[in-house]
N, C-alpha and C positions, 0 to 999 in steps of 0.2 A: 218680248210678247208675254202677256199674262198666261198663267196656267189656267186651263179650263176645268172647272169643277162640275161634275154631274149634279143634277137637281137633288135636293135632299130626299132620301128614301122615306116614304110614308106608308102606314098601313093602308092596304088597298092596292098598292103598287104591285106590279108583276115582277117576279124574280125568275130568271132563267137558270136552269141547272143543266150543265153539259160537262163532258169529260174530254178536254182537248188532248189529254195524254192517257193515263191509265184509268180504266173503269173499275167497277166494283164487282167482286165475285159474288156468287150466290150465297156463300156462307156469311158474308157481311152485308148482304142486301137489306136485312131488317134494320140495321143501323142507318143505312141510306134512307129508308122509308121513314124512320123515326125522325131523322134530321129534317127531312122535307116537312113532316107534320109539325115540327117545332116552329118552322117559319110560317106555316099556315095558321098555327095558333097565335102567332104575333100579329095576324091580320093581313098577311101577304097572299097574293095569288101566286102560286108556284107552277111554272111550266117545266116539266121534266123532258129533256131532249131524248132523241132516239139513241144517242151514243153515250151511254153511262154504264153499260155492262162491260165485261172484260173477257172477250174471246181469246185474247193472248195478252201481251204486255201493253197493248193500247186498247181503246174502246172501239176501234174500227179503222177502216182505211183512212189515210191521212187526208185525202180529198174530202171525205165525208165529215171528218172531225172539223176540218177547217171551214167547211161550208156551214155546218151547224153553229159554230162559234161566231162566224161572221154575220150570219142571219140574225142571231140574237143581238149582236152589237149594233146592227142597223135598224132593228125594230124599235120604233119610238115608244111602243107600249112596254118594252122590257126596260126596267129601270135599274136592274143590277143583274150581274152574272156571277155565279159562284160554282166552281167545280167541287166534286167530293173531296179531292186531294190532288196532289201533284202526279208524280209518275216517273218515267224514265226517259222517254225520247220525244217529248213535245217539240223539240227543235225541228222535227220533220215537217211541221205544218207552217213554219214561219213564212216561207216564200209563197204560200198559198193564201195568206191573209191579205185582204184588200184594205191596207192601212190608210190609203188616200180616201177611200169611201168612208172609213170609220172616222177619220179626221174631219170630214165634211158633215158628218151626221151629229145629231144631238148626243152629247156624251152620256155614257152609261157607266155606273159604278161596276168595277171588276175587282174581285177580291181573291186572295189565296197566297200561298207560298210554296216553297220547294220547287218542283219542276214547273209549276205555274209561273214562276219568275221568267221562264224562257220566252213566254209571250207577253206577260203582264208588264215587265219592265220595258221591253221594246215598244209596247203601246204607248207608255208615257213618254219615252225618249223620242219617238218619231212623230207623235201627234200633239204633245203637250197637254194631254188629258190626264188628270189625276186618277190614280188607282190606289188600292189598299193592299199593302203587304201585311196580311193578317190571317186570321183563322179560316180554315176551309169549311165546306159544308159539314163534314163529319165531325168537326169540332164545334159546330154551331149549338148543339144542345148543352154544352158545358156552361156553367155559371162562372164568369171570369172572377178571379180573386180580387180582393180590394186593391185598387190602384190601376187596374187594367180595364179598358173599355171593350165591349163586344163589338164585332165588326158592324153589326146592324146599327148600333148607336153611332158609330163613326160615320157610316154612310148617311145617317140622318142629319148630319151637321150641314149648316148653310154657309155659303161664302161669307167670310168675315168672322166666323166663329173661331173660338180658341179651344183646343182640346189638350188637356193635361193628363199625362199618365205617368206612373211611377213604378219602380220595382217593388213587388210585394215582399222581396227577401226570402221567397220560398220557391222551390222548383221540384220537378219530378226527378228523383235521383236515378231511376232506371226503369226500363220496361214501358209497356203500353197497355192500355185497358183492353180487355177481351171483349171486343164488339160482337163476336159470334155468341159468346156465352151471356153477355149482358148488353144488348143493343141499346138500352135506354139509359146507360150510365150518364150522369150529368154533373157529378162532382169530381173535380180534378184531385188526384193523389199528389200532394206536394210535401213530401217528407224531408226533402233537402233544405238546407238553410244556407243562405249566402246571397250576396248581391254583386254589383258590378266591380270590375277591376281595371284600373288604368295600367296599360302595359307599354306605352311608348318609352323608349330608353331614357334613363336619367330623370324621369318625371313621375314614376309610379306612385309616389306618396303625395303628389301635389293635387289639389282640387282643380277642376277645369270646367269651363263653360264654352261652348262653341255653337255657331249658328250657320244656317244655309238651307238650301232646298234639299229635301231628303230624296235620295234615289239609291237603288241597289237591289239586292236579292241573293239568290242561292249561288255560292261560288262554284259548285259542281256543274251548274248549267250555264251561268253567265260567262264564265271564263272562256267558253268556246266561241262566243259571239262578241265579246268585248272589243270595241274599237271598229267593228264592222258597220255595215249600213243599217243593221237592226239595233245596234247598241252604240251609236256614236255619241258618247257622253259629252265630248268636247263641244259638239254642235249644240246639244241641249243646254249646256251651261252658258254658252255665248248668247243663246236666244232667250233663255228663261231664267237664268240664275247668275247675273253678274255679281251677286253677293257671295257666290261660291256654293259648294255642295257638302251636305252631310252624307257620307257614303255608308250604306248599310251592307254588311257582309253576313250571310247566313252560311255557316259551315255545317253540312249535313252529315256526311258519312266518310269522306275521304280521309285517309291517314295524313298525319301532319307533313310528311314529305311531299305528298301530292298537293296538298293545300299550298304549301310554300311555293312549289313550281307554278301553280295556277295564279297565285297572287303576284309573283314576279312577272308572269306573262301579262296580266292585267295592267300592272304598273308600266311595263314597256309599251303598251298600246295606249297609254295616256289616261287610263281609267281614273287615276287619282290626281290628275294635274290641277283640277279645280277644287280639290277637297279642302275644307276648313277643319275637318275632323272625321274620324271613322268610328262607327260602332260595329262590334263583332258579336255574334251570337254566342250564347252558352252552347257547348257541344259535348257529346259523349263519343265523338269520333276517335279512331285509334291514334295512339301516340307511341310509335315504335322507338325502341332504343333510348327512351328518355327524352326524345325530342318532342316537346309538347306542342299543342296547337297554339299556345301563346308564343312559343319560340318561333313557330312558322310565320306568324303574322309579323313579329318583330323583324325577323330575317328579311322578309320581303318589303315591308313597309316602314320599318323603324327609321329609315334614313329620310323619310319625306318631310320631317319636321313639323308634323301635325299631331294633335292629340289622338290617341287610340284608346277607346274604352271597350273592354271585352266583358263576356258573360252577361250580355244584355238579352232580354227576353224577346228576341227577334229571330228565332230559329227553330230547330227541331226538338228542343227540349221544352216541354210545357212548364209554365204557361206562355202564351203567345200574345205579344202586343199587336194591336191593329194600328198600323202606321200609314199615313197618307203619303204616297210618293208624289212629289211635286209641291208639297206644302212647305211653307216657311217653318223651319224647325230649329229649336234650341234645346241642346242637351246639357244637363247640369249634373256633375258628379262631384259632390262636395260634402264631406262628412256624412250625415244621415240623409242627405238629399241625393236621390238618384232618379231624375225625372227627364221626361221628353215632353216639351210643349210645342204644339203645332197650331199655326194659324192658317186658315184657308183663305189666303190672299194671293 
């Protein structure tokens, strides 16, 4: 069955903002408001939901968060949904989402990463609707560096379009911008220099190109649901990706031992059975006792016999690629070429 792509996002369209996991504190609310205004300045109508503040680690009761997200996904006037960011326990609303109704409705662009993967990736895997693993609302004011597309521009693509992105060779070496002190910051600090690294055993120095349908997300959240009814990647591959899958892994904060265990668990549940290649995010997560994050990935996945490219701009270290889950994807790591090409077919 073909992947279903939402209609291209156009100025004048309505964008829904809701926080299915963590909301925004009062101290950071000016950044939230600025990000919303940036979308309005681009010509969009923005509807801010009732659940975007942060009374505790979530924006409200799970029933309320699930209801607001579902309502936006089923509203034909809402053409995109973007949360301010991820969070911690978005897994609690998965069983409350009416994914059958979402599958029967007109598709809506959904975008985000981190804990947003907890519902974003299941949405693609269970319904066949393309989603965007990319910048969150709070990242929306940033001007992407050369080579990287803004999520709004990706959502503006039409079926059949080709999107080409490449590594800018620069990244944020540490820290985060002070949204409380400077809520209107729009320029990324990218003082680090470096690009992708091939890490599959015995092939580190070899160029590589691989293709398939892209799917994946945050290891710290997806590892808990991988292989279950909300993340049956095997069924998705059989139905939508006979050519195989490019699997995206975003390592956020877990130490390398925890990541190693999580990836082994995902492997044992069949998460990589249809993989033609794997892309792994750049990360600043802990590496105890000299056991690096690269070591963790090699330990768990090095025996799969598929190429693994790490330090890709698809995780918690800025800048962030906006990548379409479900799109036909080609990854090239060859000399000075470090690119991801996606076709919306």
